[in-house]
C-alpha positions in Angstrom: 87.7 91.3 102.1 90.3 91.1 99.8 93.3 89.4 102.2 95.7 91.9 99.8 95.7 94.9 101.3 97.6 98.2 99.6 100.9 99.8 100.9 101.1 102.3 98.5 100.1 102.5 95.0 102.1 100.5 93.8 102.4 97.8 95.9 100.1 95.4 98.4 100.2 92.9 100.9 98.5 89.7 101.9 97.2 89.4 105.6 97.0 86.8 108.3 93.0 86.5 108.6 93.7 86.3 112.3 94.3 89.8 111.4 92.1 91.4 109.5 89.5 92.1 111.5 91.8 95.3 112.5 91.3 96.7 109.3 87.9 96.7 109.6 87.7 97.5 113.2 90.8 99.3 114.4 91.9 98.8 117.7 92.6 102.2 119.6 96.4 102.1 119.4 98.3 100.6 116.3 98.4 96.9 116.4 102.4 96.1 115.7 102.8 93.3 113.4 106.4 92.4 113.2 109.4 94.2 114.6 112.4 95.4 111.5 114.7 96.6 113.6 115.8 98.7 117.0 118.5 100.5 117.9 120.1 100.8 121.4 122.2 102.9 123.6 125.3 101.5 125.0 123.4 101.1 127.9 120.9 99.1 126.7 118.3 101.5 126.8 116.9 101.6 123.6 116.8 104.5 121.3 114.7 103.9 118.3 111.8 101.3 117.3 110.9 100.2 113.8 107.8 97.7 112.8 105.4 97.2 110.5 102.3 98.0 112.4 98.6 98.6 111.6 97.2 101.5 112.1 94.5 102.2 115.0 91.6 104.5 115.5 94.1 107.6 117.0 96.4 107.4 113.9 93.8 106.7 111.3 92.2 110.0 112.6 95.6 111.7 112.9 96.8 111.3 109.2 94.1 110.1 106.6 96.7 107.9 104.1 97.0 106.1 107.1 93.2 105.3 106.7 94.6 104.3 103.1 97.2 102.3 103.6 96.9 101.1 107.1 99.5 98.6 106.8 102.8 100.9 107.4 106.6 101.6 108.1 106.1 102.9 112.2 109.6 104.4 113.2 109.3 105.5 117.1 111.7 107.3 119.0 111.7 107.4 122.6 111.2 110.2 124.0 114.0 110.4 126.4 116.3 109.7 123.9 117.9 112.8 121.9 116.9 112.6 118.1 116.5 114.7 115.4 112.9 116.1 113.5 110.4 114.1 112.5 108.7 116.5 110.7 112.2 117.5 108.7 111.9 113.6 107.6 108.2 114.0 106.1 109.0 116.4 105.1 112.6 114.9 103.0 110.8 112.1 102.2 107.7 114.3 100.6 110.0 115.9 98.5 112.3 113.3 97.3 109.5 110.9 96.7 107.4 114.1 94.5 111.1 113.9 92.5 111.7 110.1 92.1 107.9 109.3 91.7 108.2 106.5 94.6 105.1 106.1 97.5 104.8 109.2 99.5 105.3 109.3 103.9 102.5 108.8 105.9 102.5 111.2 108.8 104.5 112.5 111.9 104.7 113.8 115.3 107.1 114.5 117.7 108.1 111.6 118.6 107.7 108.6 115.7 107.8 108.4 111.5 105.3 107.2 109.2 105.7 105.8 106.1 104.6 103.3 103.4 106.7 99.5 104.0 108.5 98.4 101.0 108.1 95.0 100.5 112.2 94.2 99.5 115.3 93.7 100.5 118.3 96.0 100.7 120.7 95.2 97.6 123.5 95.0 100.4 122.2 92.0 101.0 122.3 91.0 97.4 125.5 91.9 96.8 128.0 88.8 97.3 130.7 91.8 98.1 129.3 93.7 101.3 131.2 93.8 104.2 134.6 92.1 102.2 138.0 93.4 103.5 140.3 94.2 101.7 138.8 95.4 99.3 140.9 94.0 96.8 139.1 89.9 97.5 136.1 91.2 95.6 137.7 90.2 93.0 137.6 87.1 93.5 134.6 87.1 94.1 133.5 88.9 90.6 135.3 85.7 88.7 133.8 83.3 90.8 130.4 85.2 90.7 127.6 84.0 87.5 127.8 86.5 85.1 123.5 86.0 84.4 124.4 87.8 88.5 126.5 90.1 87.9 124.4 91.2 84.6 121.5 91.7 87.6 123.5 93.5 90.1 124.8 95.8 87.1 121.0 96.8 86.4 119.6 97.9 89.9 122.7 99.7 90.4 122.4 101.4 87.1 118.8 102.0 88.6 119.4 103.0 91.3 122.4 105.6 90.5 120.5 107.3 88.1 117.3 108.4 90.6 120.4 109.6 93.0 121.3 111.5 89.9 117.6 112.8 89.0 117.8 114.0 93.5 120.8 115.9 92.3 119.7 117.7 89.8 117.2 119.0 92.2 119.9 119.8 94.4 118.5 117.5 97.0 121.1 115.8 98.2 120.1 112.0 100.7 123.7 112.0 103.1 123.7 108.7 104.1 123.4 106.6 100.7 124.7 102.9 101.6 123.7 100.0 99.8 120.9 99.0 103.1 119.4 102.1 101.9 118.6 101.1 98.4 115.5 98.7 99.1 115.2 95.9 95.6 111.6 95.1 95.1 110.7 91.8 93.3 107.2 91.8 91.8 107.9 93.8 89.7 111.1 95.1 89.5 111.4 98.2 90.8 114.6 99.6 93.0 113.4 102.6 95.6 116.1 104.8 97.8 115.0 105.1 101.9 115.9 106.7 104.7 116.0 110.3 104.1 116.1 111.3 107.9 119.8 113.2 106.8 118.8 114.5 103.6 119.4 117.6 102.6 116.5 118.8 100.0 117.4 121.8 97.8 120.3 122.3 99.4 121.8 126.4 98.8 125.6 126.3 99.8 128.3 126.5 97.4 129.4 124.3 94.6 132.4 122.4 95.7 130.5 121.0 99.2 127.5 119.8 96.9 129.6 117.9 94.7 131.3 116.3 97.4 128.1 115.3 99.3 127.2 114.3 95.5 130.3 112.2 95.3 130.2 110.9 98.8 126.2 109.6 97.7 127.2 107.6 94.7 130.2 106.4 96.2 129.4 103.0 97.8 127.0 102.6 94.4 130.2 104.0 91.9 132.5 101.5 94.0 130.1 98.3 93.8 130.4 99.4 89.7 134.3 98.8 90.0 133.8 95.3 91.2 130.9 93.9 89.1 133.3 95.2 86.1 136.1 93.3 87.6 133.4 90.6 86.6 131.9 91.8 83.6 134.0 93.4 82.0 134.5 97.3 81.2 130.2 98.4 80.7 128.9 101.8 79.6 127.1 105.0 80.8 127.4 107.4 83.2 127.3 105.0 86.6 130.5 102.7 84.3 132.3 106.0 83.0 131.9 107.8 86.5 133.0 104.7 88.8 136.2 104.6 86.4 137.1 108.1 86.9 136.5 108.0 90.6 139.2 105.3 91.0 141.8 106.7 92.6 139.4 107.9 95.0 137.5 104.3 96.1 140.9 102.1 96.5 144.4 103.0 97.6 145.5 99.5 95.3 144.0 101.0 92.1 146.5 100.0 89.6 145.4 96.6 91.2 142.0 97.3 90.4 142.5 98.6 86.5 144.5 95.6 85.5 141.6 93.4 86.8 138.8 95.0 84.6 141.3 94.8 81.5 142.1 91.3 82.4 138.2 90.3 82.3 138.0 93.2 78.9 140.0 89.8 77.6 138.2 87.7 79.4 134.9 88.7 77.7 136.3 88.7 74.0 138.1 85.3 74.1 134.8 83.6 75.7 
């Protein structure tokens, strides 16, 4: 039996030899492979646990895709805590997957949500500008970062931005699109939006409210675009144009950033 197991139609994972028998002869309940993240209340009580699991017999019987993709992502909400409806999260993910061509979710019940595991790193971990304060410090970082790195990040940001705009064309708002909810896979290089728990699909409210939601979805990518252009110089395309248009709203010292963009242009010409 191959040690490479499909995570989705797009990705596979290599399973260690001691765990392979759980794929052929699963135990009754899910087997946890690795804990990914936990959220706890101020008093220390666990609210949400996210992990990679090998589906057990109960799960495979309840969710057909779990039989095809037994190794997948499981988000468990503790029954005694207040949480959103996993069914809504499932439907949001299903609709987004159809729009974007990304892996479909696997299933849900009253306290759990399951979906394909995306084997990559969040864009927030790849960006040298994450959690840097004040924002003006990012100008120096952009100048010091190798152009190849900036170019690679620009291409990733463009791809993520295109996917956001594709969602918006269907009046689908993500509502929590920070850089840690953009996952970058390296083999092959692909960008995926994740975590649609707070999304609104087929938004039917006023256009001005929809535009506000769209801007919030794009805000972190627009800010990243300004940082990157501070090192690369002005770029072309929708991301570049919208980031420049939004510059006064993105930063209090917008003139400082605009001056650095112009300096980056001059540097690119001289260089």
